N, CA, C and O atoms as a printed pandas DataFrame, in Angstrom:
     atom_number atom_name residue_name chain_id  residue_number  x_coord  y_coord  z_coord
0              1         N          MET        A               1   54.629  -22.759  -11.813
1              2        CA          MET        A               1   53.827  -22.802  -10.596
2              3         C          MET        A               1   53.682  -21.394  -10.046
3              4         O          MET        A               1   52.568  -21.021   -9.677
4              5         N          SER        A               2   54.772  -20.560   -9.966
5              6        CA          SER        A               2   54.661  -19.245   -9.491
6              7         C          SER        A               2   53.836  -18.381  -10.457
7              8         O          SER        A               2   53.200  -17.417  -10.032
8              9         N          GLU        A               3   53.844  -18.713  -11.720
9             10        CA          GLU        A               3   53.086  -18.007  -12.673
10            11         C          GLU        A               3   51.583  -18.187  -12.342
11            12         O          GLU        A               3   50.809  -17.234  -12.420
12            13         N          ASP        A               4   51.200  -19.377  -11.985
13            14        CA          ASP        A               4   49.777  -19.626  -11.611
14            15         C          ASP        A               4   49.357  -18.869  -10.377
15            16         O          ASP        A               4   48.219  -18.408  -10.296
16            17         N          LYS        A               5   50.238  -18.729   -9.424
17            18        CA          LYS        A               5   49.988  -18.031   -8.220
18            19         C          LYS        A               5   49.841  -16.506   -8.552
19            20         O          LYS        A               5   48.960  -15.831   -8.020
20            21         N          GLU        A               6   50.664  -16.030   -9.380
21            22        CA          GLU        A               6   50.592  -14.654   -9.836
22            23         C          GLU        A               6   49.300  -14.326  -10.558
23            24         O          GLU        A               6   48.711  -13.267  -10.345
24            25         N          LEU        A               7   48.867  -15.227  -11.404
25            26        CA          LEU        A               7   47.539  -15.049  -12.118
26            27         C          LEU        A               7   46.424  -15.079  -11.130
27            28         O          LEU        A               7   45.485  -14.286  -11.199
28            29         N          GLU        A               8   46.533  -16.018  -10.187
29            30        CA          GLU        A               8   45.486  -16.101   -9.128
30            31         C          GLU        A               8   45.375  -14.818   -8.299
31            32         O          GLU        A               8   44.273  -14.358   -8.000
32            33         N          ARG        A               9   46.523  -14.246   -7.931
33            34        CA          ARG        A               9   46.605  -13.027   -7.144
34            35         C          ARG        A               9   45.962  -11.886   -7.963
35            36         O          ARG        A               9   45.170  -11.115   -7.423
36            37         N          GLN        A              10   46.290  -11.780   -9.227
37            38        CA          GLN        A              10   45.756  -10.746  -10.083
38            39         C          GLN        A              10   44.235  -10.882  -10.217
39            40         O          GLN        A              10   43.499   -9.900  -10.123
40            41         N          LEU        A              11   43.782  -12.127  -10.439
41            42        CA          LEU        A              11   42.328  -12.356  -10.588
42            43         C          LEU        A              11   41.674  -11.944   -9.289
43            44         O          LEU        A              11   40.656  -11.252   -9.291
44            45         N          SER        A              12   42.247  -12.360   -8.195
45            46        CA          SER        A              12   41.629  -12.043   -6.841
46            47         C          SER        A              12   41.557  -10.493   -6.705
47            48         O          SER        A              12   40.520   -9.953   -6.317
48            49         N          GLU        A              13   42.618   -9.820   -7.013
49            50        CA          GLU        A              13   42.599   -8.338   -6.882
50            51         C          GLU        A              13   41.514   -7.719   -7.811
51            52         O          GLU        A              13   40.821   -6.780   -7.419
52            53         N          LEU        A              14   41.385   -8.250   -9.015
53            54        CA          LEU        A              14   40.352   -7.681   -9.892
54            55         C          LEU        A              14   38.977   -7.960   -9.372
55            56         O          LEU        A              14   38.122   -7.075   -9.414
56            57         N          LEU        A              15   38.725   -9.126   -8.892
57            58        CA          LEU        A              15   37.416   -9.445   -8.316
58            59         C          LEU        A              15   37.120   -8.623   -7.131
59            60         O          LEU        A              15   36.012   -8.097   -7.029
60            61         N          THR        A              16   38.042   -8.468   -6.208
61            62        CA          THR        A              16   37.818   -7.658   -4.980
62            63         C          THR        A              16   37.620   -6.216   -5.351
63            64         O          THR        A              16   36.777   -5.586   -4.712
64            65         N          GLU        A              17   38.303   -5.608   -6.317
65            66        CA          GLU        A              17   38.197   -4.283   -6.675
66            67         C          GLU        A              17   36.835   -3.979   -7.290
67            68         O          GLU        A              17   36.271   -2.920   -7.013
68            69         N          GLU        A              18   36.299   -4.851   -8.096
69            70        CA          GLU        A              18   34.962   -4.728   -8.692
70            71         C          GLU        A              18   33.867   -4.922   -7.649
71            72         O          GLU        A              18   32.816   -4.292   -7.763
72            73         N          ALA        A              19   34.066   -5.763   -6.641
73            74        CA          ALA        A              19   33.052   -6.041   -5.693
74            75         C          ALA        A              19   32.862   -4.893   -4.699
75            76         O          ALA        A              19   31.765   -4.674   -4.185
76            77         N          GLU        A              20   33.933   -4.180   -4.446
77            78        CA          GLU        A              20   33.774   -3.033   -3.504
78            79         C          GLU        A              20   33.163   -1.813   -4.156
79            80         O          GLU        A              20   33.715   -1.300   -5.129
80            81         N          PRO        A              21   32.076   -1.349   -3.666
81            82        CA          PRO        A              21   31.382   -0.165   -4.234
82            83         C          PRO        A              21   32.190    1.095   -3.930
83            84         O          PRO        A              21   32.889    1.170   -2.919
84            85         N          SER        A              22   32.087    2.056   -4.800
85            86        CA          SER        A              22   32.764    3.280   -4.615
86            87         C          SER        A              22   32.117    4.072   -3.462
87            88         O          SER        A              22   31.028    3.728   -3.003
88            89         N          GLU        A              23   32.757    5.071   -3.030
89            90        CA          GLU        A              23   32.249    5.886   -1.898
90            91         C          GLU        A              23   30.936    6.485   -2.235
91            92         O          GLU        A              23   30.035    6.518   -1.397
92            93         N          GLU        A              24   30.793    6.971   -3.460
93            94        CA          GLU        A              24   29.527    7.582   -3.917
94            95         C          GLU        A              24   28.397    6.560   -3.976
95            96         O          GLU        A              24   27.268    6.885   -3.607
96            97         N          GLU        A              25   28.660    5.353   -4.422
97            98        CA          GLU        A              25   27.695    4.271   -4.458
98            99         C          GLU        A              25   27.265    3.885   -3.081
99           100         O          GLU        A              25   26.087    3.599   -2.864
100          101         N          ARG        A              26   28.229    3.862   -2.079
101          102        CA          ARG        A              26   27.862    3.540   -0.723
102          103         C          ARG        A              26   26.975    4.583   -0.147
103          104         O          ARG        A              26   26.024    4.241    0.555
104          105         N          HIS        A              27   27.229    5.877   -0.405
105          106        CA          HIS        A              27   26.390    6.967    0.078
106          107         C          HIS        A              27   25.015    6.838   -0.481
107          108         O          HIS        A              27   24.033    6.964    0.250
108          109         N          GLU        A              28   24.917    6.593   -1.739
109          110        CA          GLU        A              28   23.661    6.425   -2.427
110          111         C          GLU        A              28   22.827    5.258   -1.795
111          112         O          GLU        A              28   21.629    5.406   -1.552
112          113         N          GLU        A              29   23.476    4.135   -1.547
113          114        CA          GLU        A              29   22.861    2.980   -0.915
114          115         C          GLU        A              29   22.360    3.333    0.495
115          116         O          GLU        A              29   21.267    2.920    0.881
116          117         N          GLU        A              30   23.108    4.051    1.219
117          118        CA          GLU        A              30   22.711    4.518    2.628
118          119         C          GLU        A              30   21.517    5.392    2.499
119          120         O          GLU        A              30   20.580    5.229    3.280
120          121         N          ARG        A              31   21.471    6.298    1.586
121          122        CA          ARG        A              31   20.318    7.209    1.388
122          123         C          ARG        A              31   19.061    6.408    1.087
123          124         O          ARG        A              31   17.993    6.727    1.609
124          125         N          ARG        A              32   19.163    5.346    0.234
125          126        CA          ARG        A              32   17.994    4.579   -0.070
126          127         C          ARG        A              32   17.523    3.804    1.094
127          128         O          ARG        A              32   16.314    3.623    1.242
128          129         N          ARG        A              33   18.380    3.336    1.926
129          130        CA          ARG        A              33   17.990    2.534    3.124
130          131         C          ARG        A              33   17.383    3.296    4.241
131          132         O          ARG        A              33   16.701    2.730    5.096
132          133         N          LEU        A              34   17.632    4.643    4.251
133          134        CA          LEU        A              34   17.077    5.489    5.355
134          135         C          LEU        A              34   15.542    5.643    5.108
135          136         O          LEU        A              34   15.048    5.838    3.998
136          137         N          SER        A              35   14.863    5.534    6.254
137          138        CA          SER        A              35   13.411    5.729    6.162
138          139         C          SER        A              35   13.077    7.253    6.107
139          140         O          SER        A              35   13.784    8.076    6.687
140          141         N          PRO        A              36   12.037    7.574    5.430
141          142        CA          PRO        A              36   11.719    9.060    5.330
142          143         C          PRO        A              36   11.367    9.560    6.725
143          144         O          PRO        A              36   10.780    8.851    7.543
144          145         N          LYS        A              37   11.750   10.803    6.957
145          146        CA          LYS        A              37   11.426   11.424    8.275
146          147         C          LYS        A              37   10.011   12.018    8.231
147          148         O          LYS        A              37    9.351   12.139    9.263
148          149         N          TYR        A              38    9.567   12.377    7.060
149          150        CA          TYR        A              38    8.247   13.045    6.964
150          151         C          TYR        A              38    7.322   12.233    6.113
151          152         O          TYR        A              38    7.738   11.531    5.192
152          153         N          GLU        A              39    6.050   12.341    6.440
153          154        CA          GLU        A              39    5.010   11.711    5.641
154          155         C          GLU        A              39    4.162   12.804    5.013
155          156         O          GLU        A              39    3.707   13.716    5.703
156          157         N          ILE        A              40    3.955   12.717    3.740
157          158        CA          ILE        A              40    3.197   13.661    3.002
158          159         C          ILE        A              40    1.713   13.163    2.933
159          160         O          ILE        A              40    1.450   12.031    2.525
160          161         N          ARG        A              41    0.859   13.947    3.298
161          162        CA          ARG        A              41   -0.576   13.531    3.187
162          163         C          ARG        A              41   -1.280   14.654    2.350
163          164         O          ARG        A              41   -0.964   15.840    2.445
164          165         N          ILE        A              42   -2.207   14.201    1.567
165          166        CA          ILE        A              42   -2.969   15.108    0.696
166          167         C          ILE        A              42   -4.455   14.892    1.099
167          168         O          ILE        A              42   -4.991   13.784    1.077
168          169         N          GLN        A              43   -5.081   16.052    1.472
169          170        CA          GLN        A              43   -6.497   16.003    1.907
170          171         C          GLN        A              43   -7.333   16.106    0.607
171          172         O          GLN        A              43   -7.100   16.974   -0.233
172          173         N          THR        A              44   -8.271   15.229    0.481
173          174        CA          THR        A              44   -9.167   15.258   -0.674
174          175         C          THR        A              44  -10.542   15.644   -0.242
175          176         O          THR        A              44  -10.930   15.437    0.908
176          177         N          GLU        A              45  -11.306   16.223   -1.195
177          178        CA          GLU        A              45  -12.708   16.557   -0.878
178          179         C          GLU        A              45  -13.568   15.325   -0.912
179          180         O          GLU        A              45  -14.486   15.213   -0.100
180          181         N          LEU        A              46  -13.320   14.378   -1.821
181          182        CA          LEU        A              46  -14.131   13.253   -1.949
182          183         C          LEU        A              46  -13.354   11.987   -1.503
183          184         O          LEU        A              46  -12.174   11.834   -1.817
184          185         N          ASP        A              47  -14.020   11.114   -0.789
185          186        CA          ASP        A              47  -13.401    9.885   -0.350
186          187         C          ASP        A              47  -13.680    8.778   -1.386
187          188         O          ASP        A              47  -14.833    8.403   -1.598
188          189         N          PRO        A              48  -12.573    8.234   -2.058
189          190        CA          PRO        A              48  -12.775    7.280   -3.091
190          191         C          PRO        A              48  -13.486    6.083   -2.609
191          192         O          PRO        A              48  -14.238    5.499   -3.389
192          193         N          ILE        A              49  -13.322    5.647   -1.379
193          194        CA          ILE        A              49  -14.026    4.483   -0.853
194          195         C          ILE        A              49  -15.517    4.660   -0.831
195          196         O          ILE        A              49  -16.284    3.781   -1.223
196          197         N          VAL        A              50  -15.920    5.868   -0.342
197          198        CA          VAL        A              50  -17.344    6.206   -0.293
198          199         C          VAL        A              50  -17.943    6.257   -1.678
199          200         O          VAL        A              50  -19.025    5.729   -1.934
200          201         N          GLU        A              51  -17.192    6.924   -2.591
201          202        CA          GLU        A              51  -17.774    7.077   -3.949
202          203         C          GLU        A              51  -17.924    5.695   -4.611
203          204         O          GLU        A              51  -18.955    5.413   -5.221
204          205         N          GLU        A              52  -16.921    4.852   -4.495
205          206        CA          GLU        A              52  -17.007    3.576   -5.116
206          207         C          GLU        A              52  -18.141    2.706   -4.473
207          208         O          GLU        A              52  -18.879    2.024   -5.184
208          209         N          THR        A              53  -18.256    2.747   -3.147
209          210        CA          THR        A              53  -19.305    1.977   -2.452
210          211         C          THR        A              53  -20.732    2.469   -2.920
211          212         O          THR        A              53  -21.641    1.678   -3.172
212          213         N          LEU        A              54  -20.846    3.769   -3.011
213          214        CA          LEU        A              54  -22.149    4.236   -3.470
214          215         C          LEU        A              54  -22.463    3.851   -4.920
215          216         O          LEU        A              54  -23.618    3.587   -5.254
216          217         N          LYS        A              55  -21.432    3.819   -5.788
217          218        CA          LYS        A              55  -21.691    3.362   -7.175
218          219         C          LYS        A              55  -22.123    1.960   -7.164
219          220         O          LYS        A              55  -23.116    1.635   -7.815
220          221         N          TYR        A              56  -21.395    1.020   -6.412
221          222        CA          TYR        A              56  -21.713   -0.332   -6.384
222          223         C          TYR        A              56  -23.092   -0.568   -5.784
223          224         O          TYR        A              56  -23.797   -1.459   -6.256
224          225         N          ARG        A              57  -23.503    0.159   -4.800
225          226        CA          ARG        A              57  -24.835    0.058   -4.184
226          227         C          ARG        A              57  -25.895    0.497   -5.179
227          228         O          ARG        A              57  -27.008   -0.024   -5.114
228          229         N          SER        A              58  -25.622    1.435   -6.111
229          230        CA          SER        A              58  -26.570    1.845   -7.071
230          231         C          SER        A              58  -26.836    0.823   -8.079
231          232         O          SER        A              58  -27.912    0.777   -8.675
232          233         N          LEU        A              59  -25.776   -0.089   -8.306
233          234        CA          LEU        A              59  -25.879   -1.169   -9.248
234          235         C          LEU        A              59  -26.555   -2.430   -8.729
235          236         O          LEU        A              59  -27.328   -3.092   -9.420
236          237         N          ALA        A              60  -26.239   -2.713   -7.534
237          238        CA          ALA        A              60  -26.745   -4.011   -6.939
238          239         C          ALA        A              60  -26.872   -3.893   -5.478
239          240         O          ALA        A              60  -26.319   -2.983   -4.860
240          241         N          LYS        A              61  -27.640   -4.859   -4.880
241          242        CA          LYS        A              61  -27.824   -4.826   -3.454
242          243         C          LYS        A              61  -26.636   -5.476   -2.792
243          244         O          LYS        A              61  -26.126   -6.497   -3.254
244          245         N          GLU        A              62  -26.193   -4.861   -1.681
245          246        CA          GLU        A              62  -24.997   -5.497   -0.985
246          247         C          GLU        A              62  -25.434   -6.594   -0.068
247          248         O          GLU        A              62  -26.416   -6.444    0.660
248          249         N          VAL        A              63  -24.731   -7.690   -0.085
249          250        CA          VAL        A              63  -25.068   -8.886    0.664
250          251         C          VAL        A              63  -24.972   -8.626    2.166
251          252         O          VAL        A              63  -25.872   -8.996    2.920
252          253         N          ASP        A              64  -23.895   -7.999    2.598
253          254        CA          ASP        A              64  -23.688   -7.714    4.036
254          255         C          ASP        A              64  -23.434   -6.203    4.149
255          256         O          ASP        A              64  -23.109   -5.540    3.164
256          257         N          GLY        A              65  -23.582   -5.701    5.314
257          258        CA          GLY        A              65  -23.441   -4.210    5.555
258          259         C          GLY        A              65  -21.989   -3.855    5.953
259          260         O          GLY        A              65  -21.755   -3.105    6.900
260          261         N          ARG        A              66  -21.043   -4.408    5.213
261          262        CA          ARG        A              66  -19.664   -4.290    5.516
262          263         C          ARG        A              66  -19.228   -2.787    5.573
263          264         O          ARG        A              66  -18.403   -2.440    6.418
264          265         N          TYR        A              67  -19.725   -1.953    4.753
265          266        CA          TYR        A              67  -19.277   -0.577    4.698
266          267         C          TYR        A              67  -20.189    0.405    5.344
267          268         O          TYR        A              67  -19.950    1.612    5.312
268          269         N          ASP        A              68  -21.294   -0.133    5.964
269          270        CA          ASP        A              68  -22.293    0.773    6.610
270          271         C          ASP        A              68  -21.601    1.677    7.681
271          272         O          ASP        A              68  -21.772    2.895    7.650
272          273         N          ASP        A              69  -20.875    1.119    8.563
273          274        CA          ASP        A              69  -20.245    1.920    9.643
274          275         C          ASP        A              69  -19.400    2.991    9.061
275          276         O          ASP        A              69  -19.471    4.151    9.465
276          277         N          TYR        A              70  -18.574    2.596    8.084
277          278        CA          TYR        A              70  -17.682    3.531    7.454
278          279         C          TYR        A              70  -18.462    4.713    6.790
279          280         O          TYR        A              70  -18.085    5.877    6.923
280          281         N          LEU        A              71  -19.541    4.367    6.087
281          282        CA          LEU        A              71  -20.330    5.383    5.453
282          283         C          LEU        A              71  -21.017    6.322    6.432
283          284         O          LEU        A              71  -21.173    7.516    6.175
284          285         N          LYS        A              72  -21.420    5.753    7.555
285          286        CA          LYS        A              72  -22.047    6.583    8.605
286          287         C          LYS        A              72  -21.078    7.530    9.139
287          288         O          LYS        A              72  -21.415    8.694    9.351
288          289         N          LYS        A              73  -19.841    7.092    9.381
289          290        CA          LYS        A              73  -18.746    7.927    9.949
290          291         C          LYS        A              73  -18.433    9.092    8.976
291          292         O          LYS        A              73  -18.309   10.245    9.390
292          293         N          THR        A              74  -18.315    8.768    7.718
293          294        CA          THR        A              74  -17.978    9.748    6.715
294          295         C          THR        A              74  -19.026   10.772    6.488
295          296         O          THR        A              74  -18.742   11.945    6.244
296          297         N          ARG        A              75  -20.233   10.327    6.568
297          298        CA          ARG        A              75  -21.402   11.234    6.366
298          299         C          ARG        A              75  -21.483   12.149    7.588
299          300         O          ARG        A              75  -21.865   13.309    7.432
300          301         N          LYS        A              76  -21.158   11.707    8.752
301          302        CA          LYS        A              76  -21.166   12.588    9.915
302          303         C          LYS        A              76  -20.138   13.654    9.751
303          304         O          LYS        A              76  -20.435   14.827    9.978
304          305         N          THR        A              77  -18.868   13.284    9.343
305          306        CA          THR        A              77  -17.779   14.250    9.152
306          307         C          THR        A              77  -18.179   15.248    7.922
307          308         O          THR        A              77  -17.868   16.439    7.949
308          309         N          ASP        A              78  -18.811   14.726    6.971
309          310        CA          ASP        A              78  -19.273   15.592    5.843
310          311         C          ASP        A              78  -20.234   16.668    6.289
311          312         O          ASP        A              78  -20.143   17.823    5.875
312          313         N          LYS        A              79  -21.151   16.268    7.137
313          314        CA          LYS        A              79  -22.179   17.238    7.651
314          315         C          LYS        A              79  -21.452   18.311    8.516
315          316         O          LYS        A              79  -21.786   19.494    8.456
316          317         N          LYS        A              80  -20.473   17.876    9.303
317          318        CA          LYS        A              80  -19.733   18.783   10.213
318          319         C          LYS        A              80  -19.009   19.812    9.377
319          320         O          LYS        A              80  -18.978   20.988    9.738
320          321         N          SER        A              81  -18.419   19.394    8.257
321          322        CA          SER        A              81  -17.580   20.274    7.496
322          323         C          SER        A              81  -18.366   21.310    6.723
323          324         O          SER        A              81  -17.837   22.367    6.378
324          325         N          GLU        A              82  -19.685   21.001    6.435
325          326        CA          GLU        A              82  -20.564   21.905    5.749
326          327         C          GLU        A              82  -20.993   23.012    6.552
327          328         O          GLU        A              82  -21.750   23.860    6.080
């Protein structure tokens, strides 16, 4: 009977030792959970939405003017940058 308890205790110790992450693993996990402080933005010369919309419009007629406002806004900003 005492032998069973000893085996149980050893098994319990082994399982708890493996379940606890090392200090390095805990720090790594904490770093992954932190949200980034900075956001990186890249400014492009061409807007991919505008380019794709213009390509689709050259192939077929658009049913609704879903992107008209967006295209008007981007064309105004394009003219200002020139």
